[in-house]
PDBQT receptor file of N, H, CA, C and O in Angstrom, charges set to zero:
ATOM      1  N   MET A   1       0.917  -1.157  -0.026  1.00  0.00    +0.000 N 
ATOM      2  CA  MET A   1      -0.063   0.020   0.017  1.00  0.00    +0.000 C 
ATOM      3  C   MET A   1       0.908   1.309  -0.044  1.00  0.00    +0.000 C 
ATOM      4  O   MET A   1       1.926   1.416   0.640  1.00  0.00    +0.000 OA
ATOM      5  N   ARG A   2       0.481   2.193  -0.890  1.00  0.00    +0.000 N 
ATOM      6  H   ARG A   2      -0.346   2.107  -1.445  1.00  0.00    +0.000 HD
ATOM      7  CA  ARG A   2       1.208   3.459  -0.922  1.00  0.00    +0.000 C 
ATOM      8  C   ARG A   2       0.316   4.687  -0.824  1.00  0.00    +0.000 C 
ATOM      9  O   ARG A   2      -0.736   4.670  -1.464  1.00  0.00    +0.000 OA
ATOM     10  N   ILE A   3       0.620   5.728  -0.104  1.00  0.00    +0.000 N 
ATOM     11  H   ILE A   3       1.474   5.741   0.415  1.00  0.00    +0.000 HD
ATOM     12  CA  ILE A   3      -0.104   6.937  -0.078  1.00  0.00    +0.000 C 
ATOM     13  C   ILE A   3       0.628   8.003  -0.798  1.00  0.00    +0.000 C 
ATOM     14  O   ILE A   3       1.761   8.349  -0.465  1.00  0.00    +0.000 OA
ATOM     15  N   LEU A   4      -0.021   8.521  -1.784  1.00  0.00    +0.000 N 
ATOM     16  H   LEU A   4      -0.942   8.241  -2.056  1.00  0.00    +0.000 HD
ATOM     17  CA  LEU A   4       0.450   9.464  -2.730  1.00  0.00    +0.000 C 
ATOM     18  C   LEU A   4      -0.117  10.873  -2.549  1.00  0.00    +0.000 C 
ATOM     19  O   LEU A   4      -1.324  11.025  -2.737  1.00  0.00    +0.000 OA
ATOM     20  N   PRO A   5       0.652  11.929  -2.198  1.00  0.00    +0.000 N 
ATOM     21  CA  PRO A   5       0.041  13.263  -2.085  1.00  0.00    +0.000 C 
ATOM     22  C   PRO A   5      -0.492  13.682  -3.463  1.00  0.00    +0.000 C 
ATOM     23  O   PRO A   5       0.255  13.531  -4.430  1.00  0.00    +0.000 OA
ATOM     24  N   PHE A   6      -1.625  14.155  -3.621  1.00  0.00    +0.000 N 
ATOM     25  H   PHE A   6      -2.231  14.277  -2.836  1.00  0.00    +0.000 HD
ATOM     26  CA  PHE A   6      -2.252  14.478  -4.860  1.00  0.00    +0.000 C 
ATOM     27  C   PHE A   6      -2.510  15.948  -4.971  1.00  0.00    +0.000 C 
ATOM     28  O   PHE A   6      -2.131  16.525  -5.990  1.00  0.00    +0.000 OA
ATOM     29  N   ALA A   7      -3.152  16.644  -3.971  1.00  0.00    +0.000 N 
ATOM     30  H   ALA A   7      -3.460  16.175  -3.143  1.00  0.00    +0.000 HD
ATOM     31  CA  ALA A   7      -3.479  18.069  -4.022  1.00  0.00    +0.000 C 
ATOM     32  C   ALA A   7      -3.485  18.706  -2.641  1.00  0.00    +0.000 C 
ATOM     33  O   ALA A   7      -3.838  18.063  -1.652  1.00  0.00    +0.000 OA
ATOM     34  N   THR A   8      -3.083  20.003  -2.580  1.00  0.00    +0.000 N 
ATOM     35  H   THR A   8      -2.796  20.525  -3.383  1.00  0.00    +0.000 HD
ATOM     36  CA  THR A   8      -3.352  20.703  -1.447  1.00  0.00    +0.000 C 
ATOM     37  C   THR A   8      -3.952  21.932  -1.711  1.00  0.00    +0.000 C 
ATOM     38  O   THR A   8      -3.451  22.700  -2.532  1.00  0.00    +0.000 OA
ATOM     39  N   ILE A   9      -5.190  22.257  -0.973  1.00  0.00    +0.000 N 
ATOM     40  H   ILE A   9      -5.598  21.633  -0.307  1.00  0.00    +0.000 HD
ATOM     41  CA  ILE A   9      -5.959  23.425  -1.310  1.00  0.00    +0.000 C 
ATOM     42  C   ILE A   9      -5.977  24.251  -0.075  1.00  0.00    +0.000 C 
ATOM     43  O   ILE A   9      -6.404  23.775   0.977  1.00  0.00    +0.000 OA
ATOM     44  N   SER A  10      -5.514  25.512  -0.161  1.00  0.00    +0.000 N 
ATOM     45  H   SER A  10      -5.167  25.898  -1.015  1.00  0.00    +0.000 HD
ATOM     46  CA  SER A  10      -5.582  26.506   0.919  1.00  0.00    +0.000 C 
ATOM     47  C   SER A  10      -6.617  27.512   0.723  1.00  0.00    +0.000 C 
ATOM     48  O   SER A  10      -6.722  28.055  -0.376  1.00  0.00    +0.000 OA
ATOM     49  N   ARG A  11      -7.392  27.811   1.692  1.00  0.00    +0.000 N 
ATOM     50  H   ARG A  11      -7.307  27.371   2.585  1.00  0.00    +0.000 HD
ATOM     51  CA  ARG A  11      -8.465  28.742   1.651  1.00  0.00    +0.000 C 
ATOM     52  C   ARG A  11      -8.487  29.415   2.922  1.00  0.00    +0.000 C 
ATOM     53  O   ARG A  11      -8.760  28.817   3.963  1.00  0.00    +0.000 OA
ATOM     54  N   ARG A  12      -8.195  30.707   2.869  1.00  0.00    +0.000 N 
ATOM     55  H   ARG A  12      -7.974  31.194   2.024  1.00  0.00    +0.000 HD
ATOM     56  CA  ARG A  12      -8.078  31.458   4.223  1.00  0.00    +0.000 C 
ATOM     57  C   ARG A  12      -7.145  30.746   5.097  1.00  0.00    +0.000 C 
ATOM     58  O   ARG A  12      -5.956  30.655   4.788  1.00  0.00    +0.000 OA
ATOM     59  N   SER A  13      -7.682  30.162   6.324  1.00  0.00    +0.000 N 
ATOM     60  H   SER A  13      -8.648  30.235   6.575  1.00  0.00    +0.000 HD
ATOM     61  CA  SER A  13      -6.793  29.608   7.269  1.00  0.00    +0.000 C 
ATOM     62  C   SER A  13      -6.992  28.063   7.189  1.00  0.00    +0.000 C 
ATOM     63  O   SER A  13      -6.319  27.318   7.901  1.00  0.00    +0.000 OA
ATOM     64  N   THR A  14      -7.932  27.589   6.305  1.00  0.00    +0.000 N 
ATOM     65  H   THR A  14      -8.478  28.195   5.726  1.00  0.00    +0.000 HD
ATOM     66  CA  THR A  14      -8.102  26.205   6.287  1.00  0.00    +0.000 C 
ATOM     67  C   THR A  14      -7.345  25.516   5.170  1.00  0.00    +0.000 C 
ATOM     68  O   THR A  14      -7.402  25.921   4.008  1.00  0.00    +0.000 OA
ATOM     69  N   VAL A  15      -6.651  24.493   5.539  1.00  0.00    +0.000 N 
ATOM     70  H   VAL A  15      -6.604  24.164   6.482  1.00  0.00    +0.000 HD
ATOM     71  CA  VAL A  15      -5.874  23.797   4.489  1.00  0.00    +0.000 C 
ATOM     72  C   VAL A  15      -6.495  22.411   4.391  1.00  0.00    +0.000 C 
ATOM     73  O   VAL A  15      -6.691  21.705   5.380  1.00  0.00    +0.000 OA
ATOM     74  N   THR A  16      -6.813  22.039   3.058  1.00  0.00    +0.000 N 
ATOM     75  H   THR A  16      -6.654  22.613   2.255  1.00  0.00    +0.000 HD
ATOM     76  CA  THR A  16      -7.372  20.722   2.789  1.00  0.00    +0.000 C 
ATOM     77  C   THR A  16      -6.353  19.909   1.883  1.00  0.00    +0.000 C 
ATOM     78  O   THR A  16      -5.944  20.418   0.839  1.00  0.00    +0.000 OA
ATOM     79  N   ARG A  17      -5.971  18.727   2.256  1.00  0.00    +0.000 N 
ATOM     80  H   ARG A  17      -6.303  18.313   3.104  1.00  0.00    +0.000 HD
ATOM     81  CA  ARG A  17      -5.178  17.881   1.491  1.00  0.00    +0.000 C 
ATOM     82  C   ARG A  17      -5.864  16.573   1.111  1.00  0.00    +0.000 C 
ATOM     83  O   ARG A  17      -6.471  15.846   1.898  1.00  0.00    +0.000 OA
ATOM     84  N   LEU A  18      -5.679  16.353  -0.279  1.00  0.00    +0.000 N 
ATOM     85  H   LEU A  18      -5.186  16.943  -0.918  1.00  0.00    +0.000 HD
ATOM     86  CA  LEU A  18      -6.167  15.149  -0.807  1.00  0.00    +0.000 C 
ATOM     87  C   LEU A  18      -4.992  14.199  -1.132  1.00  0.00    +0.000 C 
ATOM     88  O   LEU A  18      -3.955  14.617  -1.649  1.00  0.00    +0.000 OA
ATOM     89  N   HIS A  19      -5.188  12.962  -0.822  1.00  0.00    +0.000 N 
ATOM     90  H   HIS A  19      -6.029  12.623  -0.402  1.00  0.00    +0.000 HD
ATOM     91  CA  HIS A  19      -4.187  11.945  -0.983  1.00  0.00    +0.000 C 
ATOM     92  C   HIS A  19      -4.850  10.739  -1.787  1.00  0.00    +0.000 C 
ATOM     93  O   HIS A  19      -6.026  10.434  -1.588  1.00  0.00    +0.000 OA
ATOM     94  N   LEU A  20      -4.136  10.144  -2.599  1.00  0.00    +0.000 N 
ATOM     95  H   LEU A  20      -3.181  10.392  -2.761  1.00  0.00    +0.000 HD
ATOM     96  CA  LEU A  20      -4.481   8.912  -3.226  1.00  0.00    +0.000 C 
ATOM     97  C   LEU A  20      -3.780   7.649  -2.527  1.00  0.00    +0.000 C 
ATOM     98  O   LEU A  20      -2.575   7.658  -2.273  1.00  0.00    +0.000 OA
ATOM     99  N   MET A  21      -4.521   6.687  -2.268  1.00  0.00    +0.000 N 
ATOM    100  H   MET A  21      -5.499   6.680  -2.474  1.00  0.00    +0.000 HD
ATOM    101  CA  MET A  21      -3.837   5.497  -1.651  1.00  0.00    +0.000 C 
ATOM    102  C   MET A  21      -4.034   4.375  -2.537  1.00  0.00    +0.000 C 
ATOM    103  O   MET A  21      -5.172   4.096  -2.912  1.00  0.00    +0.000 OA
ATOM    104  N   THR A  22      -2.994   3.683  -2.919  1.00  0.00    +0.000 N 
ATOM    105  H   THR A  22      -2.069   3.910  -2.615  1.00  0.00    +0.000 HD
ATOM    106  CA  THR A  22      -3.003   2.490  -3.756  1.00  0.00    +0.000 C 
ATOM    107  C   THR A  22      -2.874   1.228  -2.899  1.00  0.00    +0.000 C 
ATOM    108  O   THR A  22      -2.059   1.175  -1.978  1.00  0.00    +0.000 OA
ATOM    109  N   SER A  23      -3.667   0.237  -3.205  1.00  0.00    +0.000 N 
ATOM    110  H   SER A  23      -4.329   0.280  -3.953  1.00  0.00    +0.000 HD
ATOM    111  CA  SER A  23      -3.564  -1.026  -2.519  1.00  0.00    +0.000 C 
ATOM    112  C   SER A  23      -3.950  -2.134  -3.620  1.00  0.00    +0.000 C 
ATOM    113  O   SER A  23      -4.316  -1.773  -4.738  1.00  0.00    +0.000 OA
ATOM    114  N   PHE A  24      -3.866  -3.374  -3.304  1.00  0.00    +0.000 N 
ATOM    115  H   PHE A  24      -3.568  -3.668  -2.396  1.00  0.00    +0.000 HD
ATOM    116  CA  PHE A  24      -4.125  -4.383  -4.229  1.00  0.00    +0.000 C 
ATOM    117  C   PHE A  24      -5.608  -4.460  -4.582  1.00  0.00    +0.000 C 
ATOM    118  O   PHE A  24      -5.966  -5.198  -5.501  1.00  0.00    +0.000 OA
ATOM    119  N   ASN A  25      -6.482  -3.732  -3.892  1.00  0.00    +0.000 N 
ATOM    120  H   ASN A  25      -6.191  -3.133  -3.146  1.00  0.00    +0.000 HD
ATOM    121  CA  ASN A  25      -7.842  -3.667  -4.197  1.00  0.00    +0.000 C 
ATOM    122  C   ASN A  25      -8.259  -2.689  -5.331  1.00  0.00    +0.000 C 
ATOM    123  O   ASN A  25      -9.257  -2.806  -6.041  1.00  0.00    +0.000 OA
ATOM    124  N   GLY A  26      -7.248  -1.622  -5.385  1.00  0.00    +0.000 N 
ATOM    125  H   GLY A  26      -6.437  -1.526  -4.808  1.00  0.00    +0.000 HD
ATOM    126  CA  GLY A  26      -7.630  -0.512  -6.330  1.00  0.00    +0.000 C 
ATOM    127  C   GLY A  26      -6.998   0.789  -5.724  1.00  0.00    +0.000 C 
ATOM    128  O   GLY A  26      -6.030   0.785  -4.963  1.00  0.00    +0.000 OA
ATOM    129  N   ILE A  27      -7.635   1.851  -6.138  1.00  0.00    +0.000 N 
ATOM    130  H   ILE A  27      -8.420   1.855  -6.756  1.00  0.00    +0.000 HD
ATOM    131  CA  ILE A  27      -7.255   3.175  -5.623  1.00  0.00    +0.000 C 
ATOM    132  C   ILE A  27      -8.235   3.839  -4.915  1.00  0.00    +0.000 C 
ATOM    133  O   ILE A  27      -9.385   3.836  -5.355  1.00  0.00    +0.000 OA
ATOM    134  N   TYR A  28      -7.913   4.504  -3.712  1.00  0.00    +0.000 N 
ATOM    135  H   TYR A  28      -6.979   4.506  -3.355  1.00  0.00    +0.000 HD
ATOM    136  CA  TYR A  28      -8.819   5.203  -2.790  1.00  0.00    +0.000 C 
ATOM    137  C   TYR A  28      -8.398   6.608  -2.516  1.00  0.00    +0.000 C 
ATOM    138  O   TYR A  28      -7.229   6.990  -2.560  1.00  0.00    +0.000 OA
ATOM    139  N   ALA A  29      -9.456   7.371  -2.223  1.00  0.00    +0.000 N 
ATOM    140  H   ALA A  29     -10.406   7.061  -2.188  1.00  0.00    +0.000 HD
ATOM    141  CA  ALA A  29      -9.142   8.804  -1.925  1.00  0.00    +0.000 C 
ATOM    142  C   ALA A  29      -9.203   8.981  -0.397  1.00  0.00    +0.000 C 
ATOM    143  O   ALA A  29     -10.047   8.383   0.270  1.00  0.00    +0.000 OA
ATOM    144  N   PHE A  30      -8.331   9.780   0.123  1.00  0.00    +0.000 N 
ATOM    145  H   PHE A  30      -7.646  10.266  -0.420  1.00  0.00    +0.000 HD
ATOM    146  CA  PHE A  30      -8.126  10.116   1.557  1.00  0.00    +0.000 C 
ATOM    147  C   PHE A  30      -8.083  11.560   1.665  1.00  0.00    +0.000 C 
ATOM    148  O   PHE A  30      -7.268  12.172   0.973  1.00  0.00    +0.000 OA
ATOM    149  N   MET A  31      -8.828  12.153   2.415  1.00  0.00    +0.000 N 
ATOM    150  H   MET A  31      -9.490  11.657   2.977  1.00  0.00    +0.000 HD
ATOM    151  CA  MET A  31      -8.877  13.746   2.563  1.00  0.00    +0.000 C 
ATOM    152  C   MET A  31      -8.739  14.082   3.976  1.00  0.00    +0.000 C 
ATOM    153  O   MET A  31      -9.324  13.447   4.854  1.00  0.00    +0.000 OA
ATOM    154  N   GLU A  32      -7.904  15.162   4.223  1.00  0.00    +0.000 N 
ATOM    155  H   GLU A  32      -7.430  15.678   3.509  1.00  0.00    +0.000 HD
ATOM    156  CA  GLU A  32      -7.808  15.658   5.628  1.00  0.00    +0.000 C 
ATOM    157  C   GLU A  32      -7.872  17.140   5.540  1.00  0.00    +0.000 C 
ATOM    158  O   GLU A  32      -7.485  17.721   4.526  1.00  0.00    +0.000 OA
ATOM    159  N   SER A  33      -8.380  17.812   6.638  1.00  0.00    +0.000 N 
ATOM    160  H   SER A  33      -8.695  17.340   7.462  1.00  0.00    +0.000 HD
ATOM    161  CA  SER A  33      -8.543  19.304   6.645  1.00  0.00    +0.000 C 
ATOM    162  C   SER A  33      -8.116  19.783   7.976  1.00  0.00    +0.000 C 
ATOM    163  O   SER A  33      -8.425  19.130   8.972  1.00  0.00    +0.000 OA
ATOM    164  N   TYR A  34      -7.457  20.831   8.067  1.00  0.00    +0.000 N 
ATOM    165  H   TYR A  34      -7.206  21.361   7.258  1.00  0.00    +0.000 HD
ATOM    166  CA  TYR A  34      -7.026  21.466   9.353  1.00  0.00    +0.000 C 
ATOM    167  C   TYR A  34      -6.965  22.992   9.226  1.00  0.00    +0.000 C 
ATOM    168  O   TYR A  34      -6.857  23.582   8.151  1.00  0.00    +0.000 OA
ATOM    169  N   ASP A  35      -7.043  23.559  10.403  1.00  0.00    +0.000 N 
ATOM    170  H   ASP A  35      -7.130  23.080  11.276  1.00  0.00    +0.000 HD
ATOM    171  CA  ASP A  35      -7.011  25.005  10.615  1.00  0.00    +0.000 C 
ATOM    172  C   ASP A  35      -5.513  25.489  10.783  1.00  0.00    +0.000 C 
ATOM    173  O   ASP A  35      -4.959  25.229  11.851  1.00  0.00    +0.000 OA
ATOM    174  N   ALA A  36      -4.884  26.113   9.893  1.00  0.00    +0.000 N 
ATOM    175  H   ALA A  36      -5.334  26.325   9.026  1.00  0.00    +0.000 HD
ATOM    176  CA  ALA A  36      -3.549  26.504   9.877  1.00  0.00    +0.000 C 
ATOM    177  C   ALA A  36      -3.273  27.773  10.694  1.00  0.00    +0.000 C 
ATOM    178  O   ALA A  36      -2.116  28.120  10.932  1.00  0.00    +0.000 OA
ATOM    179  N   SER A  37      -4.301  28.441  11.106  1.00  0.00    +0.000 N 
ATOM    180  H   SER A  37      -5.241  28.159  10.912  1.00  0.00    +0.000 HD
ATOM    181  CA  SER A  37      -4.106  29.604  11.980  1.00  0.00    +0.000 C 
ATOM    182  C   SER A  37      -3.902  29.234  13.343  1.00  0.00    +0.000 C 
ATOM    183  O   SER A  37      -3.311  30.029  14.074  1.00  0.00    +0.000 OA
ATOM    184  N   LYS A  38      -4.321  28.103  13.807  1.00  0.00    +0.000 N 
ATOM    185  H   LYS A  38      -4.801  27.457  13.214  1.00  0.00    +0.000 HD
ATOM    186  CA  LYS A  38      -4.145  27.631  15.167  1.00  0.00    +0.000 C 
ATOM    187  C   LYS A  38      -2.682  27.098  15.383  1.00  0.00    +0.000 C 
ATOM    188  O   LYS A  38      -2.010  26.704  14.430  1.00  0.00    +0.000 OA
ATOM    189  N   GLN A  39      -2.234  27.102  16.632  1.00  0.00    +0.000 N 
ATOM    190  H   GLN A  39      -2.780  27.422  17.406  1.00  0.00    +0.000 HD
ATOM    191  CA  GLN A  39      -0.793  26.702  16.893  1.00  0.00    +0.000 C 
ATOM    192  C   GLN A  39      -0.711  25.262  16.459  1.00  0.00    +0.000 C 
ATOM    193  O   GLN A  39      -1.618  24.435  16.563  1.00  0.00    +0.000 OA
ATOM    194  N   ALA A  40       0.503  25.064  15.955  1.00  0.00    +0.000 N 
ATOM    195  H   ALA A  40       1.240  25.736  15.871  1.00  0.00    +0.000 HD
ATOM    196  CA  ALA A  40       0.882  23.545  15.463  1.00  0.00    +0.000 C 
ATOM    197  C   ALA A  40      -0.128  22.960  14.570  1.00  0.00    +0.000 C 
ATOM    198  O   ALA A  40      -0.287  21.740  14.536  1.00  0.00    +0.000 OA
ATOM    199  N   GLY A  41      -0.828  23.773  13.836  1.00  0.00    +0.000 N 
ATOM    200  H   GLY A  41      -0.699  24.764  13.863  1.00  0.00    +0.000 HD
ATOM    201  CA  GLY A  41      -1.940  23.285  12.873  1.00  0.00    +0.000 C 
ATOM    202  C   GLY A  41      -2.811  22.246  13.354  1.00  0.00    +0.000 C 
ATOM    203  O   GLY A  41      -2.909  21.131  12.843  1.00  0.00    +0.000 OA
ATOM    204  N   GLU A  42      -3.473  22.686  14.415  1.00  0.00    +0.000 N 
ATOM    205  H   GLU A  42      -3.393  23.592  14.830  1.00  0.00    +0.000 HD
ATOM    206  CA  GLU A  42      -4.462  21.632  15.010  1.00  0.00    +0.000 C 
ATOM    207  C   GLU A  42      -5.417  21.090  14.050  1.00  0.00    +0.000 C 
ATOM    208  O   GLU A  42      -5.988  21.827  13.246  1.00  0.00    +0.000 OA
ATOM    209  N   LEU A  43      -5.617  19.808  14.101  1.00  0.00    +0.000 N 
ATOM    210  H   LEU A  43      -5.153  19.209  14.754  1.00  0.00    +0.000 HD
ATOM    211  CA  LEU A  43      -6.435  19.046  13.199  1.00  0.00    +0.000 C 
ATOM    212  C   LEU A  43      -7.961  19.410  13.495  1.00  0.00    +0.000 C 
ATOM    213  O   LEU A  43      -8.456  19.186  14.599  1.00  0.00    +0.000 OA
ATOM    214  N   VAL A  44      -8.659  19.969  12.473  1.00  0.00    +0.000 N 
ATOM    215  H   VAL A  44      -8.257  20.151  11.575  1.00  0.00    +0.000 HD
ATOM    216  CA  VAL A  44     -10.136  20.289  12.755  1.00  0.00    +0.000 C 
ATOM    217  C   VAL A  44     -10.920  19.142  12.200  1.00  0.00    +0.000 C 
ATOM    218  O   VAL A  44     -11.847  18.744  12.905  1.00  0.00    +0.000 OA
ATOM    219  N   MET A  45     -10.703  18.527  11.029  1.00  0.00    +0.000 N 
ATOM    220  H   MET A  45      -9.949  18.849  10.456  1.00  0.00    +0.000 HD
ATOM    221  CA  MET A  45     -11.504  17.392  10.625  1.00  0.00    +0.000 C 
ATOM    222  C   MET A  45     -10.655  16.528   9.766  1.00  0.00    +0.000 C 
ATOM    223  O   MET A  45      -9.895  16.960   8.900  1.00  0.00    +0.000 OA
ATOM    224  N   ARG A  46     -10.841  15.248  10.072  1.00  0.00    +0.000 N 
ATOM    225  H   ARG A  46     -11.459  14.897  10.776  1.00  0.00    +0.000 HD
ATOM    226  CA  ARG A  46     -10.203  14.190   9.244  1.00  0.00    +0.000 C 
ATOM    227  C   ARG A  46     -11.063  13.212   8.625  1.00  0.00    +0.000 C 
ATOM    228  O   ARG A  46     -11.608  12.393   9.365  1.00  0.00    +0.000 OA
ATOM    229  N   LEU A  47     -11.271  13.169   7.359  1.00  0.00    +0.000 N 
ATOM    230  H   LEU A  47     -10.828  13.834   6.758  1.00  0.00    +0.000 HD
ATOM    231  CA  LEU A  47     -12.291  12.278   6.905  1.00  0.00    +0.000 C 
ATOM    232  C   LEU A  47     -11.442  11.052   6.273  1.00  0.00    +0.000 C 
ATOM    233  O   LEU A  47     -10.565  11.149   5.415  1.00  0.00    +0.000 OA
ATOM    234  N   GLU A  48     -11.906   9.887   6.897  1.00  0.00    +0.000 N 
ATOM    235  H   GLU A  48     -12.618   9.808   7.595  1.00  0.00    +0.000 HD
ATOM    236  CA  GLU A  48     -11.039   8.684   6.572  1.00  0.00    +0.000 C 
ATOM    237  C   GLU A  48     -11.986   7.730   5.801  1.00  0.00    +0.000 C 
ATOM    238  O   GLU A  48     -11.722   6.536   5.666  1.00  0.00    +0.000 OA
ATOM    239  N   LYS A  49     -13.040   8.281   5.329  1.00  0.00    +0.000 N 
ATOM    240  H   LYS A  49     -13.255   9.252   5.439  1.00  0.00    +0.000 HD
ATOM    241  CA  LYS A  49     -13.869   7.417   4.442  1.00  0.00    +0.000 C 
ATOM    242  C   LYS A  49     -13.339   7.165   3.162  1.00  0.00    +0.000 C 
ATOM    243  O   LYS A  49     -13.265   8.073   2.334  1.00  0.00    +0.000 OA
ATOM    244  N   LEU A  50     -12.898   5.819   2.878  1.00  0.00    +0.000 N 
ATOM    245  H   LEU A  50     -12.957   5.081   3.550  1.00  0.00    +0.000 HD
ATOM    246  CA  LEU A  50     -12.304   5.503   1.585  1.00  0.00    +0.000 C 
ATOM    247  C   LEU A  50     -13.362   5.031   0.629  1.00  0.00    +0.000 C 
ATOM    248  O   LEU A  50     -14.163   4.127   0.865  1.00  0.00    +0.000 OA
ATOM    249  N   GLU A  51     -13.284   5.711  -0.435  1.00  0.00    +0.000 N 
ATOM    250  H   GLU A  51     -12.634   6.445  -0.626  1.00  0.00    +0.000 HD
ATOM    251  CA  GLU A  51     -14.166   5.506  -1.552  1.00  0.00    +0.000 C 
ATOM    252  C   GLU A  51     -13.451   4.943  -2.763  1.00  0.00    +0.000 C 
ATOM    253  O   GLU A  51     -12.560   5.614  -3.285  1.00  0.00    +0.000 OA
ATOM    254  N   PRO A  52     -13.774   3.788  -3.231  1.00  0.00    +0.000 N 
ATOM    255  CA  PRO A  52     -13.162   3.183  -4.293  1.00  0.00    +0.000 C 
ATOM    256  C   PRO A  52     -13.298   4.064  -5.641  1.00  0.00    +0.000 C 
ATOM    257  O   PRO A  52     -14.406   4.380  -6.074  1.00  0.00    +0.000 OA
ATOM    258  N   LEU A  53     -12.157   4.417  -6.237  1.00  0.00    +0.000 N 
ATOM    259  H   LEU A  53     -11.257   4.161  -5.885  1.00  0.00    +0.000 HD
ATOM    260  CA  LEU A  53     -12.239   5.226  -7.524  1.00  0.00    +0.000 C 
ATOM    261  C   LEU A  53     -12.124   4.231  -8.662  1.00  0.00    +0.000 C 
ATOM    262  O   LEU A  53     -12.669   4.520  -9.727  1.00  0.00    +0.000 OA
ATOM    263  N   HIS A  54     -11.490   3.128  -8.543  1.00  0.00    +0.000 N 
ATOM    264  H   HIS A  54     -11.047   2.894  -7.677  1.00  0.00    +0.000 HD
ATOM    265  CA  HIS A  54     -11.372   2.051  -9.623  1.00  0.00    +0.000 C 
ATOM    266  C   HIS A  54     -11.305   0.743  -9.104  1.00  0.00    +0.000 C 
ATOM    267  O   HIS A  54     -10.484   0.411  -8.249  1.00  0.00    +0.000 OA
ATOM    268  N   THR A  55     -12.249  -0.102  -9.657  1.00  0.00    +0.000 N 
ATOM    269  H   THR A  55     -12.916   0.167 -10.351  1.00  0.00    +0.000 HD
ATOM    270  CA  THR A  55     -12.139  -1.515  -9.240  1.00  0.00    +0.000 C 
ATOM    271  C   THR A  55     -12.121  -2.268 -10.427  1.00  0.00    +0.000 C 
ATOM    272  O   THR A  55     -13.131  -2.316 -11.129  1.00  0.00    +0.000 OA
ATOM    273  N   GLY A  56     -11.025  -2.897 -10.753  1.00  0.00    +0.000 N 
ATOM    274  H   GLY A  56     -10.205  -2.858 -10.183  1.00  0.00    +0.000 HD
ATOM    275  CA  GLY A  56     -10.841  -3.693 -12.050  1.00  0.00    +0.000 C 
ATOM    276  C   GLY A  56     -11.340  -5.007 -11.769  1.00  0.00    +0.000 C 
ATOM    277  O   GLY A  56     -11.296  -5.471 -10.630  1.00  0.00    +0.000 OA
ATOM    278  N   LYS A  57     -11.868  -5.709 -12.866  1.00  0.00    +0.000 N 
ATOM    279  H   LYS A  57     -11.903  -5.332 -13.792  1.00  0.00    +0.000 HD
ATOM    280  CA  LYS A  57     -12.425  -6.970 -12.741  1.00  0.00    +0.000 C 
ATOM    281  C   LYS A  57     -11.408  -8.016 -13.408  1.00  0.00    +0.000 C 
ATOM    282  O   LYS A  57     -10.726  -7.687 -14.378  1.00  0.00    +0.000 OA
ATOM    283  N   LYS A  58     -11.352  -9.125 -12.914  1.00  0.00    +0.000 N 
ATOM    284  H   LYS A  58     -11.907  -9.393 -12.126  1.00  0.00    +0.000 HD
ATOM    285  CA  LYS A  58     -10.402 -10.145 -13.459  1.00  0.00    +0.000 C 
ATOM    286  C   LYS A  58     -10.843 -10.425 -14.937  1.00  0.00    +0.000 C 
ATOM    287  O   LYS A  58     -12.007 -10.484 -15.334  1.00  0.00    +0.000 OA
ATOM    288  N   GLY A  59      -9.617 -10.601 -15.736  1.00  0.00    +0.000 N 
ATOM    289  H   GLY A  59      -8.671 -10.554 -15.413  1.00  0.00    +0.000 HD
ATOM    290  CA  GLY A  59      -9.910 -10.826 -17.024  1.00  0.00    +0.000 C 
ATOM    291  C   GLY A  59     -10.153  -9.743 -18.017  1.00  0.00    +0.000 C 
ATOM    292  O   GLY A  59     -10.317  -9.970 -19.215  1.00  0.00    +0.000 OA
ATOM    293  N   THR A  60     -10.173  -8.463 -17.435  1.00  0.00    +0.000 N 
ATOM    294  H   THR A  60     -10.040  -8.279 -16.461  1.00  0.00    +0.000 HD
ATOM    295  CA  THR A  60     -10.565  -7.269 -18.326  1.00  0.00    +0.000 C 
ATOM    296  C   THR A  60      -9.195  -6.350 -18.244  1.00  0.00    +0.000 C 
ATOM    297  O   THR A  60      -8.483  -6.283 -17.242  1.00  0.00    +0.000 OA
ATOM    298  N   ARG A  61      -8.982  -5.720 -19.369  1.00  0.00    +0.000 N 
ATOM    299  H   ARG A  61      -9.560  -5.774 -20.183  1.00  0.00    +0.000 HD
ATOM    300  CA  ARG A  61      -7.844  -4.818 -19.320  1.00  0.00    +0.000 C 
ATOM    301  C   ARG A  61      -8.275  -3.388 -18.997  1.00  0.00    +0.000 C 
ATOM    302  O   ARG A  61      -9.309  -2.904 -19.458  1.00  0.00    +0.000 OA
ATOM    303  N   SER A  62      -7.425  -2.717 -18.168  1.00  0.00    +0.000 N 
ATOM    304  H   SER A  62      -6.585  -3.110 -17.793  1.00  0.00    +0.000 HD
ATOM    305  CA  SER A  62      -7.796  -1.434 -17.700  1.00  0.00    +0.000 C 
ATOM    306  C   SER A  62      -6.584  -0.615 -17.697  1.00  0.00    +0.000 C 
ATOM    307  O   SER A  62      -5.497  -1.158 -17.498  1.00  0.00    +0.000 OA
ATOM    308  N   PRO A  63      -6.684   0.793 -17.925  1.00  0.00    +0.000 N 
ATOM    309  CA  PRO A  63      -5.493   1.568 -17.893  1.00  0.00    +0.000 C 
ATOM    310  C   PRO A  63      -4.626   1.567 -16.599  1.00  0.00    +0.000 C 
ATOM    311  O   PRO A  63      -3.466   1.978 -16.580  1.00  0.00    +0.000 OA
ATOM    312  N   MET A  64      -5.287   1.072 -15.523  1.00  0.00    +0.000 N 
ATOM    313  H   MET A  64      -6.230   0.739 -15.539  1.00  0.00    +0.000 HD
ATOM    314  CA  MET A  64      -4.704   1.175 -14.167  1.00  0.00    +0.000 C 
ATOM    315  C   MET A  64      -3.756   0.025 -14.021  1.00  0.00    +0.000 C 
ATOM    316  O   MET A  64      -2.893   0.098 -13.146  1.00  0.00    +0.000 OA
ATOM    317  N   ASN A  65      -3.832  -1.044 -14.803  1.00  0.00    +0.000 N 
ATOM    318  H   ASN A  65      -4.533  -1.103 -15.514  1.00  0.00    +0.000 HD
ATOM    319  CA  ASN A  65      -3.010  -2.300 -14.662  1.00  0.00    +0.000 C 
ATOM    320  C   ASN A  65      -1.837  -2.205 -15.465  1.00  0.00    +0.000 C 
ATOM    321  O   ASN A  65      -1.028  -3.132 -15.490  1.00  0.00    +0.000 OA
TER     322      ASN A  65
């Protein structure tokens, strides 16, 4: 399993980071958001809901394989 940084979005004092996580099941999205104006970048919200973005079926060709 690998976690790849994909995008960082800064809006006022809130920073949102989107990561892609690859595993043998496919590719998943992982998002975290925190308030950068607070000391030590206190974590405000962390969404760990993993949503499958690609699920390949056996015997089919896909650009991800």
